[in-house]
C-alpha positions as CSV (number, residue, x, y, z in Angstrom):
1,M,-32.7,-6.5,30.4
2,E,-30.0,-5.4,32.7
3,L,-31.2,-2.6,35.0
4,C,-29.2,-0.4,37.2
5,K,-29.8,2.3,40.0
6,P,-29.5,5.8,38.4
7,V,-28.0,7.1,41.6
8,N,-26.3,4.8,44.0
9,D,-27.3,5.2,47.6
10,G,-30.3,7.4,46.5
11,L,-33.6,7.7,47.8
12,I,-36.9,8.4,46.0
13,S,-38.0,11.8,47.4
14,S,-41.0,12.3,45.1
15,P,-42.9,9.4,43.6
16,Y,-44.6,9.1,40.4
17,G,-48.2,10.3,40.5
18,S,-50.2,13.1,42.4
19,R,-48.4,15.4,44.6
20,I,-48.7,18.9,46.1
21,L,-45.7,21.1,45.4
22,N,-45.4,24.7,46.7
23,G,-49.0,24.3,47.6
24,V,-50.1,23.4,44.1
25,S,-51.7,19.9,43.2
26,Q,-49.9,18.4,40.2
27,F,-49.3,15.2,38.6
28,H,-45.8,14.2,38.8
29,T,-44.7,12.3,35.5
30,G,-41.5,10.7,36.9
31,I,-39.7,10.1,40.2
32,D,-37.2,12.4,41.9
33,I,-34.1,10.8,43.5
34,V,-32.0,12.4,46.1
35,Y,-28.6,11.5,47.5
36,K,-28.5,10.0,51.0
37,N,-25.5,12.0,52.0
38,A,-24.9,15.6,50.7
39,S,-22.1,15.9,48.1
40,F,-21.1,18.1,45.4
41,F,-20.5,15.4,43.0
42,V,-23.2,12.7,42.6
43,P,-22.9,10.6,39.7
44,V,-25.9,9.6,37.5
45,F,-25.9,6.3,35.5
46,A,-28.0,4.9,32.9
47,A,-30.9,2.8,34.3
48,K,-31.4,0.8,31.1
49,S,-29.6,0.4,27.8
50,G,-30.5,2.2,24.7
51,K,-29.7,4.9,22.1
52,L,-28.9,8.5,23.3
53,I,-31.3,10.6,21.3
54,V,-31.4,14.0,22.7
55,I,-28.4,15.9,24.7
56,N,-29.5,19.3,26.1
57,D,-26.5,21.1,27.7
58,I,-28.2,24.6,27.7
59,E,-30.2,25.0,30.7
60,A,-32.5,27.5,29.2
61,L,-33.4,25.2,26.3
62,G,-34.4,22.3,28.5
63,G,-37.7,23.9,29.7
64,G,-38.2,22.8,33.2
65,F,-35.9,19.9,32.8
66,G,-32.7,22.1,32.5
67,I,-29.8,20.1,31.3
68,C,-31.0,16.7,30.6
69,L,-30.6,13.5,28.3
70,Y,-33.1,11.4,26.5
71,I,-32.2,7.9,25.9
72,M,-34.4,5.6,23.9
73,G,-34.7,2.3,25.4
74,D,-34.8,-1.2,23.9
75,D,-38.4,-1.4,25.1
76,G,-39.4,1.6,23.0
77,Y,-39.8,4.1,25.8
78,F,-37.6,7.2,26.5
79,S,-35.8,7.3,29.8
80,I,-35.2,11.0,30.7
81,Y,-32.4,12.2,33.1
82,A,-33.2,15.8,34.1
83,H,-31.8,18.7,36.3
84,L,-28.2,17.6,35.7
85,K,-25.4,19.9,36.8
86,N,-23.4,18.6,33.8
87,R,-23.3,15.5,31.5
88,N,-20.4,13.1,30.6
89,C,-18.6,15.1,27.8
90,E,-17.9,11.8,26.0
91,L,-21.6,11.4,25.2
92,K,-22.7,11.9,21.7
93,E,-26.2,11.8,20.2
94,N,-27.1,8.4,18.6
95,M,-24.5,6.5,20.4
96,T,-25.3,3.1,22.3
97,I,-25.7,3.6,26.0
98,I,-25.3,0.5,28.1
99,A,-27.2,0.3,31.6
100,G,-24.8,1.4,34.4
101,S,-23.0,3.9,31.9
102,F,-21.9,7.2,33.7
103,L,-24.1,10.0,32.3
104,G,-23.3,13.1,34.3
105,V,-23.6,14.7,37.7
106,M,-26.8,15.3,39.6
107,G,-27.7,19.0,39.8
108,S,-30.7,21.4,40.1
109,S,-30.9,23.0,36.7
110,G,-34.2,24.1,35.1
111,N,-37.2,24.3,37.4
112,S,-36.0,22.5,40.4
113,T,-36.4,22.8,44.1
114,G,-32.9,21.4,44.9
115,L,-30.2,18.8,44.2
116,H,-31.9,15.7,42.7
117,L,-32.3,13.6,39.7
118,H,-35.8,13.5,37.9
119,Y,-36.0,10.4,36.2
120,E,-39.0,9.7,33.8
121,E,-40.1,7.2,31.3
122,R,-42.4,8.1,28.2
123,L,-43.1,6.9,24.9
124,T,-42.5,10.2,22.9
125,L,-40.2,12.9,23.0
126,T,-42.8,15.4,23.8
127,A,-44.8,15.5,26.8
128,G,-47.4,12.8,27.2
129,N,-47.6,9.1,27.2
130,F,-45.8,8.7,30.6
131,R,-45.5,5.4,32.5
132,Q,-44.5,4.7,36.1
133,P,-41.1,3.4,36.1
134,K,-41.9,0.4,38.3
135,D,-38.7,-1.6,37.7
136,V,-36.5,1.3,38.6
137,I,-38.6,2.1,41.7
138,N,-38.4,-1.5,42.8
139,L,-34.5,-1.2,42.9
140,Y,-34.9,1.5,45.4
141,N,-37.7,-0.2,47.3
142,A,-35.6,-3.3,47.7
143,Q,-32.7,-1.6,49.4
144,T,-32.0,-2.3,53.0
């Protein structure tokens, strides 16, 4: 399976698991990736291949995720790309996405504390059945 970094030159700013945000203890169901150098245009790419199932372009409808995409991977898990500023307008629901495809631009839509990508993997469209995205995390841990 081909695997790509969702954000080139990115850093994981908030890992998967327990964390404290704004003084409140919570379980972070994905990883937050920030860009090393401040920029107004930070492209976001598909980490894995799959089928684009959900496109949410309306920030108010995305719940805490704001503008987001859900891609059903070949492994049966959804990869979620959340808090986008906007998405690639050529994307259509049910289209095949190849790892490394341009998905959109990093943003801070929804319930967000600043410019970043929230990347999450889960078994269902609704909340629950999360897993730590170890293979994507390893891409960032391997950088020099």
